[in-house]
C-alpha positions in Angstrom: 55.4 184.9 186.1 51.9 184.1 187.3 52.6 180.3 186.9 55.6 180.8 189.1 53.8 182.4 191.7 51.0 179.8 192.0 53.4 177.0 192.0 54.8 178.4 195.4 51.5 177.4 197.0 51.5 173.8 195.7 53.6 172.5 198.7 50.8 173.7 201.0 48.9 170.8 199.7 51.2 168.7 201.9 50.4 170.8 204.7 46.7 170.1 204.4 47.3 166.4 203.7 49.6 166.1 207.0 47.0 167.9 209.0 43.9 166.0 207.8 45.6 162.4 207.8 47.1 163.4 211.4 43.5 164.4 212.8 41.8 161.6 211.1 44.2 158.9 212.4 43.8 160.4 215.9 40.1 160.5 215.7 40.1 156.8 214.7 42.5 155.9 217.6 40.4 157.9 219.9 37.1 156.3 218.9 38.4 152.8 218.7 41.3 152.2 221.5 40.5 152.9 224.9 43.3 155.3 226.4 46.4 153.6 227.7 45.6 150.4 226.0 47.1 148.5 223.0 44.8 148.4 220.0 46.7 145.8 218.1 50.1 144.8 217.2 51.8 143.9 213.8 54.9 142.1 212.9 55.1 140.2 216.3 55.9 142.9 219.0 57.6 145.3 216.6 54.8 147.6 215.8 51.8 148.5 218.0 48.8 150.9 217.7 48.1 152.2 221.0 46.2 155.1 222.6 48.3 157.3 224.8 48.2 161.1 225.5 51.2 163.1 225.9 50.9 166.5 228.0 54.2 167.5 227.1 56.5 167.8 224.1 58.9 165.0 222.5 60.0 162.2 225.0 57.4 163.6 227.6 59.8 166.7 228.4 58.0 169.1 230.4 55.3 166.9 231.9 55.6 168.2 235.2 55.3 171.8 234.3 52.5 174.0 235.4 49.5 174.9 233.2 50.8 178.5 232.8 54.1 177.3 231.5 52.7 174.8 229.2 50.3 177.3 227.7 53.3 179.7 227.0 55.7 177.0 225.8 53.4 174.4 224.3 50.9 176.7 222.7 51.8 180.4 222.4 55.4 179.9 221.4 54.3 177.2 218.8 51.6 179.4 217.4 54.3 182.3 216.9 56.6 179.8 215.5 54.0 178.6 212.9 53.0 182.2 212.2 56.8 183.1 211.7 57.2 180.2 209.3 54.2 181.2 207.2 55.5 184.8 207.1 58.9 183.4 205.6 57.0 181.0 203.3 54.7 183.8 202.0 57.5 186.5 201.9 58.5 187.7 198.5 61.6 189.1 200.0 62.8 185.8 201.1 64.3 183.4 198.8 63.2 179.8 199.4 64.1 176.9 197.0 61.2 174.5 196.0 62.9 172.1 198.4 62.7 174.4 201.3 59.0 175.2 200.5 58.4 171.5 200.7 60.2 171.1 204.0 58.3 174.2 205.5 55.1 172.8 204.2 55.8 169.5 206.1 56.7 171.4 209.1 53.7 173.5 209.1 51.3 170.5 208.7 53.1 168.7 211.7 53.1 171.6 214.0 49.4 172.5 213.2 48.5 169.0 213.7 49.9 168.8 217.3 48.9 172.3 218.1 45.2 171.3 217.2 45.5 168.5 219.8 47.0 170.9 222.5 44.3 173.6 221.9 41.2 171.3 221.5 42.3 168.2 223.7 43.3 170.1 226.9 47.1 170.0 226.2 46.9 166.1 225.6 48.4 165.0 222.3 47.1 161.7 221.0 50.1 159.4 220.3 49.5 155.9 219.0 52.6 154.5 217.0 54.8 152.6 219.3 57.8 150.8 217.7 60.1 148.4 219.3 63.7 149.5 219.0 65.4 146.6 220.9 67.6 148.8 223.3 68.5 151.5 220.9 69.7 154.5 223.0 68.4 152.8 226.1 64.8 152.4 224.8 63.1 149.0 224.6 60.3 150.9 222.8 60.8 154.2 221.2 58.4 156.8 222.6 55.1 156.7 221.2 54.4 159.0 218.3 51.9 160.2 215.6 51.7 161.4 212.1 52.5 165.3 213.1 55.6 164.1 215.2 56.8 162.3 212.3 56.5 165.4 210.0 57.9 167.5 212.5 61.2 165.3 212.8 61.5 164.8 209.0 61.1 168.4 208.2 63.8 169.2 210.9 66.2 166.7 209.5 65.5 167.9 205.9 66.0 171.6 206.6 69.1 170.9 208.5 70.3 169.0 205.3 69.1 171.8 203.0 71.0 174.5 205.2 74.3 172.3 205.2 73.9 171.9 201.5 73.4 175.6 201.0 76.1 176.7 203.1 78.6 174.3 201.4 77.4 175.5 198.1 78.0 179.0 199.2 81.4 178.4 200.4 82.3 176.7 197.0 80.7 179.7 195.0 82.8 181.9 197.1 86.1 180.0 196.4 85.5 180.2 192.7 
């Protein structure tokens, strides 16, 4: 039993890895690339490493909101969400599969990485990965992102898949 209990914590190594790699990459960008400039390009114009700051959330949604509203929705609500995910993760009453634990660990890393920026960089999240998408969804370039953003998107997709698969397995079990 003790072995199984400790194995629940192994996915949290992913959380730590995401936070550290996110913050180190952002620190490198801040130290080496002037804000609002391109540091370098790779593969022609496909990939650029830039230094921009996002004062909102995905796709710059909420950029024009007041500081009080940003404080509520970009710091307080995410902190509550991270705490809630931790409660679920550490609860012995809620059954999570190993896969779901890894997904939540990925989410916690991404969420915490961007929260650190919002709290310690004055609501200004450092974004630096710019990818050309050739008009996909009306974008010439995808909105600039970072490691924490990628972790959040991937964890959201994986969690949705996990929940869909769980629902279909539950339906199959009920039909048997």
